[in-house]
N, C-alpha and C positions, 0 to 999 in steps of 0.2 A: 368371594369378590365378584362383582359385575365389572366387565370390561366393555365399555362402549368403543368398539374397535374402528369406528369411522365417524368422525364428528369434526366440525369446524367451529370451535367454541372459545370465545375470549372470556373465560370465567375467572377473572382476576379478583373479584370481590370476596372478602372473607366469608360472607354468607353463602356464596356458591361453594367454596371449598368446604365449609362446615356441612352443607347439605350432602355433598358427595362422600364426606367422611362418615356421616350418619348412615348413609345407604351402603357404604363400602363400595363405591363406584370409582373406577379409574377411566379416564377419557384419553383416547388416542387422537390428537389433533393432526389433521391431514392437510398438507400444503398442496395447492393446485396451480398449475400453469395453464393458461387458456390460449395464449398466442405468443409468437416470438416477441421477445423484448418486454414482456409484461413484468410487473414488479412483484412476482410471486414470492420473492425471498422475504418480504416483509411478514408474510404468514409464517414462514419458517422461524424467523426471529422470535415472534410472539410465542409459537409453540415451544421453542427451546427455553425461553425465559420462564414460561409457566412451569415447565418440567423441572427446571433448576430450582424454582421457588417452592414447588409442591410436588416432589418426586413420587409421593405415594398416591397422588390423584391425577397426574398428567404424564403422558408420553407424547412423542411427536414423530411424524413421518414426513420426509422431505420429497422433493421432486427434482426436475432439472429443466434447463432452458430448452425450448423448442428450436429446431433449426430454422434460420431465416433463409431468404433466397440465395444469399452468397454461399451457403454451405454446399449447395448442389453444383456449384460452378466447376470445381476441379477436385480431384481425389485428395490433394493435400489439405484442402479446406475441410473435407469430410473427416479426415484423420484428426485435424486440429480440434474440430467440434467434439468428436468422441473423447479425445484426451481431456478436454476441458470439462466435459460432463463427468467423466470418471473421477477426475481430481475434485470436482465439487461434491460429488457423492461421498468420497472418502473424507473430505473435510467435515461433512455433516454427520456421517457415522461416528467419526471421532468425537463430535460434539454431542453425541447422544441420540441421534435419529435411529429409529428401530426398523425403518423400511423406506421404500421409495414408491412414488405413485406416478402412473401415466393416466392421462385424462382423455375423454371422448373427442376432444378436438383433433386428436390423431385418428384419422379415418373418416371424420365427419366434417371437418372444416379446413384443416391444414393442407396446403397444396404446394406442389413443386412449381417452379417457373413455367413448366409446360402446361400447367393446369391439372395435372394428374394428382389425385388425392394421395397423401402420404398415409400409408397403412401401418398398423402397429407391427407388422412382420417385415417392414422394409429392411433391406440389408444394412442401412445406416445404423440401425439400433442393435444389430447383432453383437458387436463387441461389448456393448453396455450390458446386454442380457448375460453374455458369457461371464463378464466380470461379477455381476450380482450373484450368479449361480455358483461361481467358483469361491466366492467369499461368504456364501451362506446368507446373503441379504435378501429378504422377501420383497416381492414386487406386487403392489396393489394396482390392479388394472381395471379402469373403468373404460370398457370398450363397447361402443354402441349405446343403445338406449333400450327401454322396454319395447317389445314388439308393437305395443300400442302406438308408438311413435310413427309407424307406417300405416296405421289404420284410421278409419274415419273418426272424427272427433264428435261422436254422438253419445247418447246416454249409456251405451254399453262400454264405453272406453273409460276405464278407471283413472287414466292419466290425462284425460282431455283438458282438465283445468290447467295443468302445468304447461301444456303446449299452446293453449290459447294465450297464456300469459308470456310465453317464450317462443314465439312463432319461428324464430331463427333456427330452433332445434327441431322443429316439426318436419318430418321427412315425407309426409303424405302428399305434399305438393312440390316435391323436389326430385323428380324422376332421374335427374342427372347425378344424384348423389348415390353413394354405395348403399346397397340394401342391407337389411338386418342380417340376412344369411351371409353376405359377403364379409361383413365386419366380424361376425362370430367365427367364420372360417379362418380369418387372418389371426385372430387370437388363438385358435386351436393349433395353428401351425407353429406359433411361438411355443406353446406347451409341448408339442411333439419334438421340436428341434432342441429344446433345452430342458432335458429331464432333471437336471440338477437345480434348475431355477424354481423356487417355491413361489407360486403365484396365487394371490387371493383375488378372486373375481368380485369386484364391487357390485352391489345391488343384485345379489343372487346371480352373478355372472351374466347379467342381461338375458337370462333365460327364466325370468321370474314367472312367466305365464304358465309353466307346467313343470312341477318337480320331477316328473318322469323324464323329460328332456334334459333337465339338469343332471339327473342321475347318470345318463349316458356319458356325459363328460367326466364326472367324478369317477366312474368305473374305468374310463379309458386313460385318464391322466392322474397318476398317483401324486403328482406334484401340484395339484390344483385343489384349492378350497374356495369357499365363497363367504361373503358377509351378507347380512340381512338388511343393510342400510337402505332406508327409504323404500323398502319393498315388503314391509310387514303387511300392508293392505293386500298385496298379491297373495301372500300365504293365507291370509284370513278368508279369501274368496275361493280357495281350492278345497276339495274334499278333505275333511278333517282326517279320516283314516289314512288317506294316501299321504298327506303331509306328515302325519305321525310316523308312518312306516318309513318314509324317506329319512326323517331325522334320526330314527333309531338305527337305520342302516349306515348312515354317514355321520354318526355322532361326533366324530373327531374332525369333520371337514366343514362345519358350518360355524361361523363366527357371528356373534351378535353385534349389531351396530345400528345407529339411528340416522346418521347424516343430518343431524340438526345443524343448521347454519346460523350462528350468532356472531356476526361480523363486527359489531361494535361492543366495546367492553361492558360487562355486567356492572362494573363500577361507575359507568356513565349514566345508569338508570336512576331515576328518583326512587324513593322507597316503595311507593305503591306499585310501580312498574316492576321493580325488582322482586317484590314479594309475589306478585302474580306470575312472573316468569319462572321463578324457582318452584312455585307450586305446580306449574305445568310440567316442569322437568321431573319433579318427584313423581307425579302421576304417570308420566310416560314409563319411567323405569319400573314402577310398581306393577303397572298393567302388563308390560311386556314380560316381566318375570312371571306373573301369574299365568299368562298365556302358555308359556312353556312348561311350567311346573305344576299347575293345578288343572282341574277339569271344570272350574267355575265358568259360568257364562257371563260375558261382558258385552257391552255395546260400544264399538269403536270403529272409526273410519266408515261409519254408515252401515256396519254389519254387526248383527248379533252373533257372537262367536263363542263356542264352547272351547275351553282351554284344552291343550293337548295332553296334560297330565303325564308328562314324560317322567321316567325314573329320575330320582334326585341327582344321580351322577351324570346323566345325559343332560339334564337341564343346566347343571352347573358347568359342564363342558361348553355348551353353546353360549351361555351367558358370560363366560369368563375364561375358563381353562383353555379353550382352543386358541383364543387370542394370544395367550402367553406362550403357547407352543409354536404358533405360526409367526409371531413377532417376538423373537427372543429379546429380552430386555424390558418388555412391558411388565 
């Protein structure tokens, strides 16, 4: 089975379910909260309903409300916030959620009333991490962005298109915001302080630019794994032998994911659109599987790439087995 361990997908149409059954794919729908007070729980409801309707093809991951300005006012407000978050997480785990996510707005956008950025290792979140670790619930952490987010948006920047389209997240012109190094260091402190907390670093742990740098973290923190979501192009652009050796060494610590974002239901598409969309989904899974499992050369993301030809057991672990280990219940 292939497990897409990081996706945002409203695949409610029978044709979508049939495709994933034919490919033996299961999708982990991930809820995201962007700002205090946003309506993120609507995503969780959809993820839960899809899982209940098609448990062989879907699972879901929850998140929690971000603290608003009132939370920082007095210690009792902070305690009330933490208690509410933990109660909400337990509600969602009881309803079938297999993990919890925190997003990049922590560290890059969310601020205290003083103007200070709220970092992922803030003391406010410590009881939440302790609770997740003690109860064996995994935490998916999207901390920071690709290193390219702080670099010039020129032809050498593989992520330039995203930041031109989403300038609010581009840090190259925001010197008052935390650096990539600062954000990664905050994440690393969480890993060090909470060895029982199993953390999956989204998007190759925001260390996508060099698997050697990522290997340093995986060697240092036994409670850390990463997913490939939205960072396959970064793997393709690195030396094949180095990537292959990295995956062989950390065969149980890398989870396959796409980060496909399909925010409106597949059922709302007309037949031609739906057919084209599902064909593209099929091609994505087939090509990604081929990259890990064969040595065939394909052209994708603007790069001619020779497949890694990993041993069958390693390819199977990355494409599915590791997700089931790191997200019990998937």
